[in-house]
N, C-alpha and C positions, 0 to 999 in steps of 0.2 A: 461431769465425771467424780468419780469422789477420790478424794485427792489421800483420804486413810488408804485409801488399796495403793495407790502411787507407794507412798511414803516407804509403807511396808518395804517394797523390793529397792528400795535407795537408801533405808537408816543406816547401816553400813556404809558405805560409801558417804554419804554427811557426816555419820561421825566422823573417819576418818579427814575428813578433809575438816572440818575444826581444827582438830589434831594435829592437825599437820603446824601450824605455826604454832603454836601454847598449849602446856598442858591443862588440864584441866578438868572439875568436880564433877561431878553426877548433874546438881543442880546452873556451876556454872555452862557446861558443855548446850546442857535445856537451853537454855537464855542463850546462848548465842547464834541454837539453829534459829529458835525464836527471833531474832533477829534477824539475823539472816533472810527469811521471809519463810520460816517451816513455824508459820505458826499456830498449827493444827496437831505438831507433835505430842504426845503425851507423855508424862515424869515418866511409867513405867516403861516404857518400849522403850527409853532413851538410860534405864538402868537396864533392863535387860539387853539391850548392843552391848553396854557396854562388858558387861557379864561375857557372856557370847564371846565379843571380839578379846578378852581379858585368857578365856578358855585357848580362844583358838591363837594364844602366839600371834598378838597383834596388834598389844597393848601389856605397858609394866607399867604399876603401880608403886606409890610412897603414898605415907600417911605424911600429913605437916598439921601440929597444935593446931586449935583456933583461937583467938581471946574472947570470940562470941561466943563461945559453942563448942559441940561436939568435935573430936578433931576430925579432918578432913580427907578423905580421899581422893585422889589427884592419879590420874592418865595421863600417859603420855603414848606417842605412838616409839616404839625400837623400830628395828633394820627391818622385821618383815614388814609390818603395817605398813611402813613406808614400800614397801616393793610393793603386798597388796590396793597401795593406795591409788599407786601408777597402771595398774594392773589394768582396777573398777574406774580410773578416769577415765582411759582412753578406750574398752567398750562404754561406760556412758557415754564420752561425746560422739561412738559409732552410732550408736542406737539414736539419743539426742538425732541425729543429722540424718539418719534415715528417717526415720520422725516428722521432718521437717520438711525432707526430697517429698515425702507423703501427700505432706497437708501445702506445703504448695501444690504439687499436680494437682492438688483436688480444686485449685478454690479463696483455700481456707485460710490464707496467712494469714494474721497476724497483722 
């Protein structure tokens, strides 16, 4: 199975989850996703997702000066983003449980 296709369906949820505990700027969010196990996620995908989530009103942004380069735009979850994370997380868990059950029923459990 092609992991990149799976990523397309869950990247919004993954980005919201990464921002749940701590705000972050683009590269930092990318790094955290990769460290969490999503090694194949692409730079452009994450930056596009951040722009889309911001445009949808799920994130707020603020700029922090950097001593070692250009200013960094930080992203944070707002109330709408937290609500979306809760809804999407429940949907994901239900879907994952269904898939686990399907695989278990067919002798394909890990």
